[in-house]
N, C-alpha and C positions, 0 to 999 in steps of 0.2 A: 573379464574380456568380453565387447559384446560377441552375443552368439547368430555368426554367419547362417545359421540351418533357420532362422526365423524370415519372416516379409521383410525387408528392407524398410528404414523409416522414409516414411511419406504423409501425402496429406491426411490419412487418416489420423498419424498421428499428432499432426500439426492442430487438426478441429480438435482434435479430444482433449491434450493438453489446454487448449485455449477455453475450454468449456470449465475446466475443474478453476480457473479463475473467472470464469462467469460468474458459476456457482459461490467461490466464495463473495464475490464484490455486489451480488443482489442481497445478500445481507450487510456487508461491511458498510457499502457506499450508503446504504440508510440508515446507519446507526449514524456514522460519519457526519452525515450532512443533516440529520432530523433529530439524534436524541438529545441533543443540548436544547435547540431550540423546542421540542415538545417538554422537557420535565421544566425549563425555566419559563416558557412564554403560558403553555396548557395546564401544567398538573402544579406549576406555585414554587418548587425548586428555586432558593434563590441562587444568585452567580457566585457568590463565593462558596455559598454549600457544592454545588456544582464544579469551583477549582478542585476541591479537597477528594470529593467522591472521585472524581476521574482519575487525579493522580494516585489517589489508593488504589482503585479498581485497575488501574495500567500497570504499577506495581507489582499486583497480583499477576496480571496478562503477562509480565512477561517473565515471572516466576515460572506460571505454568507451562510458558514457554519450553524452556529446560527440562522440566520435567520429563513433559510428555514425547520431547525430539530424544531423551534417555530411551524412553520405551519404545519409541519405533525402532531406534538400533537394536535395540538388545532383545524386542519381545516379536518374533515373525508370528503374530496368530494365524497365517494361512501359508501351505505348501507352494498355495498358485503364485503369491502375490506377496511381496513384503511392506506396499505401502497403500493397497486399494480398500481392504479392511477398515484401516483405519479413518481413510478418505470417507468413507460409506456411515460409518460410524456419527463423526463429527458432521458431514449433510443432515440426519435425521436429526441430529439433535438442535442444531439450527434452527430447523423448523418450529420447535417448539420454544425454544429460548426468545428468537427474535419477536416472534408473535406476543412473549407474555412481557418483553421492553414496553409496549405499547399499550398496557392496559389502562381505564379510564381512571384511575386513583385520586382525582383532582379534591373528592370529597375527605378524603382521609387527613388523619393531623399531619404536620409536618415532621412530625419526629418519622412516622409513618413513611413519609413520602421518601425522607432522607434513607432511610433505611432500606427502604424497596430498593430506590434505583442505585444503592452500591450492590447490593446482594443479587441483584438480577443481569446486571453489568457483569459481576465476578462470574457467576454461571453461564453465560451467554461467552464471556471469552474461554471459558474453557471449550466449549461447544466449537469456537471457530477454530482454535488452536488442533483440536481432534482432526480440523479437516484440512487446515492450514498449513502445519508442519510436513507431515506427511505430503502432501502436494506439494511443495516446495521442493524436498529431497527426491521426489520421484524424477525429476527433470536428468539427473545423471544416471539415471536406471534407465531410462529412453534409448541413451545413445552415446557413446564416448567419443564421436567427431564433434570439432569443434566448430565448423560453420553449420551442422543440423543442429547443435547449440543453441547458435545465435537463432534461429529460424523458430526453434520452442520456445525463447524467449519473448522473439516479436509477437508469435503467436499468442503467447500469455498474456500481452500488453493487449492485442484483438482483443480477447475473451474480456478482460477488465473494462474496456471500451464497450463493447457489446452489452455490459450488464451496464455501467454506468448511464447511457445515452439514455433509455428510456427513463431512467430514474429522473436522471435532468432535466430532460423535455418534459415527460408525463406530469412528474409530481408536483410541480411548481402550477400546475392549471388545474390540480384535484385537491391541492394540500391547504391553500389559501382562499383566505373569502374576498370581497369585493373592497374590504378597507385593509388589504394584504395583509391580513394575521392568520396565521396558522391554525387550520381545524382540527383539534385535538381528537377529536370522535372517530374520524376516517383513518389516522394514523393504523390502528386497530388491523383492518380488513387489508389495508397495505402492505402491513408488513405483512401476514399471513400470505399473500398473495404473492409475495419477492421470495422469501423462505420457501415456498413450494417449487416455484418456479429456480430457484437456484438448485436446489434437490436434483430438479432434472438434469441439470448439468452435472451434476456429478456423478450419474447414472450414467452420462457419456462418456465421461471418462472411464470407470470400468469398460466398458463396451468396445471403447474404440481404440484404448490405447495399450501398447503391448512393451513389456517390462524386458530389456533382450541383456543388459549388462549383470551377467549370472557372476556371483561371486561363490568361492570356496570359504565356509565357516571355520572359525580360528576357535580353539578350543581355550585361550589364555582369556582373562577377564582385560577389559579395560583398564587404565586407568584415567578416571575422569579429570581430575587433575591437569595431567598432563594435558587433555584435549581444552582446558580452557586456559592451560599458560601458553598451547601452540597457539591459540583464538587471538592473545593481544599481543603476541609476539610477531602474527604475522600480519606484517604495515599496510599492503594493501589490503586487506580485509578490514584492516582498522579504519583507512581512508574511505571506503566505502560505507564503512559503520558508522562513522560521524558524518558524512556526507545525508545520508539516507536519514540519522535523527535530523539533520536541518531540513533536509526537503520535507520529512513529515510534518513537524511543527509552521514550517514558513509555508507548506502548499494546502498540504490533506489536510492538516486540523485547523485551518483560516475557511475552509468552506463554508461555514455555517455564517461566516461574518460578512462573508462577499453576499451572502442572503440577505443581510442585516442592512446591507449596504443600498441595497434594490429596495427593501421594506421603507426606511427611512431617509437615505437620502434623495435616490432618484423618484421613489413612489409610485414604482413601475412594478411588481412580482410576476407577472405575464409574462414580463421579455424575459423573466430568466430563464426561461427554454432556450431562446437563440442565443443568448448568454454561455448558455451552457457546453451549447454545439458546437459553440467559434473555440471554446477555450479547451475543447477536445481536436481542433483543426490540426495544431501541429502535429500531435501523436498521429493521425490519421495520413496527414502528408509524407513524413517522414517513416515512415514504415516501409512504403517499397523500394527503398533507397537505403536504409540503413545497413545491408550486408555489404552492399557496394562502397558506402561512404567510410563504413569502421576497416574494410580489407585497404584504403585507401591512405586514410589518416591515423585508424587506432580507435578506438574507444574513449581511450582516455583524453583523445586531443578533440573528437566531437564533443565530449561531456565541457573540459574547459572553453572550446568557442561558442558552444550555443547558451552557456552560463554568461559567458561575457556579454552576449547580444540582450541577452534579459537585461540584465543589470543596467545597462545602456537605456531602454526601453522605457523599465522601470522608472529613472531618474526623471526621464523626458516628460514620461506624463504624472510626477508627482510635482514636478515645475509648472507644468502649464493651468494656468486659468480657467477654472472649471465653474460655469453655471447649471446647477444641475437642469432647470428648466427648460434651457435653451435645447433644441433639437439636434444640436452635434453633440453634445456632452455623450450622449451615452454611444454613440458609435467610436467615438474618439478611446473612452473606455473599454471598449471590447474589443478593440484594433490596439492598445496598450496590456488587455489582457492575456490576447495572443501570442504576443509574444516573451513578455513575462513566464505564461506557461511552456515557450518553448524549450528552457531549461530542463525545467518538469520533467516534459516529453520525451524529450531524450534519455533523460537518465531513467525514466520509466520503462522504455522499451529496453536497454543493453543492460539494466542492472543487475537481472538474474543472470546474463551469460557473464556478466563479469563477477558474479559471487562463483560459480563455479568454477572460474578461471584461479578466484582466489583460493578454492578448495584444493583444487590442484595444486597449486603452489605450494600447500600448507604438507601436502604429499612428497613432494620434490624434497622440502626441508627439513621433515621431521618422519618420514614416511608413514605416517598416518594419518586415515582419510576422515571416517568419522562425519560423513555427511549428511545426518539426521541430526548431530546434536551442534554442528558447525552452525549448520541452516537454523536451528532452534536458536541460539546465541546471538545469531546476526538478528533473528527476528524480536528477541528479547531485548534489545536496544530500538528495535522500530516501536515497540509496543509501550516502552519507555516514552519515548517521542511523542506518541499520538498522546499520553496520558501528557505530560509537557507541555505539550502544542494547546490541548483542550483547556488546560489550565489557564495558561497564557493567552488566550484568547478571550477568555472570560474576564481576566481581572483587567487586561487590558479595554475590554469593553465598559467594565465597571470606572476603570480609569479616566476615561473619556467620557464621563458620565452618563451612558448608560442605565434608562430605568427600563426595566424590564415590564412592569403594571403596562408602561404606554405601547407598548408592541411599537407598530409601524409611527405612532407620531410623537416622535423623538424632536429636540428642539432643532431647530438648522445648525447650530455650533457644534451640537453633540455630533449629529450625522458627519459633518464635513471632517471632525476629530476624528470618526470612526472609517471614514475614507482613508483619511492618510496612514493610521496607522496601519489598517490592512496592505496598502503600498510600500511601507518602511518596511515593514517584517517580511514580506516579500524579497525585497531590493535585498537585506543583509542575508538572507538568505542563499541567494543565488553568488553574492562576493565571499562568501565563504565557500560554497562549492566551488570556485574559480580556485582557489588558495589552495584548498586542503586536497584537490583532485591534482593539480599541478606539482606540491610537495611532497604527497605521502604517497600516492599511487606510482610506487617504484617497481613493478615487473620489471627485472631487467631483461626483456626479451625487445627484438626489434618490432617493431609496429605491425609488421607484416607477417608476423608469428604467431603464432597460435600457442597458449600455454600448455597446450594436452603437447605441439612439438617439442616445448622446451622441455618438459617431462622426458620425453626422449633422449634429448642431447644430454640431459644429465644422468643418462646411461641405466636408467632403470626401465621396467617392463609394465607399460602402460596398461596393460592389462590388471597388474598390481596394484594401481592405486584402488581399484575397487575391491580388493580383498577383505577388508573391514567391515563394508560396507550390512552385511549380513548379522553382525554382531551385536 
């Protein structure tokens, strides 16, 4: 149960929790947006090699999620905090691993390039997981009040946006030359600065956030097989997992493709800063109203409606005739992206509160919580999605006729195919989001009731939801 003797949850906790995702995304956004471009355009790794490297790397990434999630659940290495020591260890490791990811190894053999790319990504993923999994599980130990959990989820998205905004705005101005090609030599110092700034974010989590939900240790060992079974039989959690998988594949993993579109189709990388700002406008605009909207129509309906809007907008932009040289083309593209990203923005803002709802629902059905392991398994599939998405984007680029050696100088036909492919993938993603959320997210509670309240209606002591969390 929540310790009432501690100070109440407030802005200090919200800001501190936001800084955790700020720390994660200072490194994660850099890797997501620039690692593929760096290794294929600057180091010389082929798109086909990149496709299998990232799939293997993400499979390992997903596996280590479950291992580290179990460790976090079972090994409390500090009497004062269950999660903070893990977060700080991961943050410190990320400084080293993120910097080493962008070493200038273009003059080495192709075999060494491929081996190094795979190895450094696998090591980086362990460092990231050490920080990210306990950070995600920290959410439920700060408070057991549903409204405040939603606030934490909102501020988590704000933290991610604060990290991604400077990367999206400043990096296109620093990382590309006048011919719109990536300058590989600048990526190492950029990586060092980003990872150090990210670690400062993790330190702020340590000093600003208070863990209030205290639990009693149980002596019996957990049955991990039962935890896995519970995850796969938790239909709402599976709905979120499928939708997250699709959103990561169709939005997050396609970010590099949008950079390529402005390299080769619009021939204008300098405006990427503006484009990236506009892409995040939906998230910024909805954040002040998330609490009111979800109370009125529910989280599920909010996701379904926003995704339907995005699907319609994407189809319109795809069918519109567009001349990349025309002055109206880029404004139309930017407006279309803003509406397309509306679905992703809504999902990103409320997803973490929904994950906690599903973990509570797990307790209602099974009497077991295991938030570290449950979060790790959810993260497992997000990591798989990142690998699948990166592989799909690389193979789709190759199928469109993209030639990495040409950089920004692709043929007009190839550039057009890349642009259309990018839109089609995102449209498919939002359509799947609508269908899966509508049909599978079936927590049987009124939309104006929280799962937390539902747990009490089931007759259980809500404080008991947290009994297992220190084992």
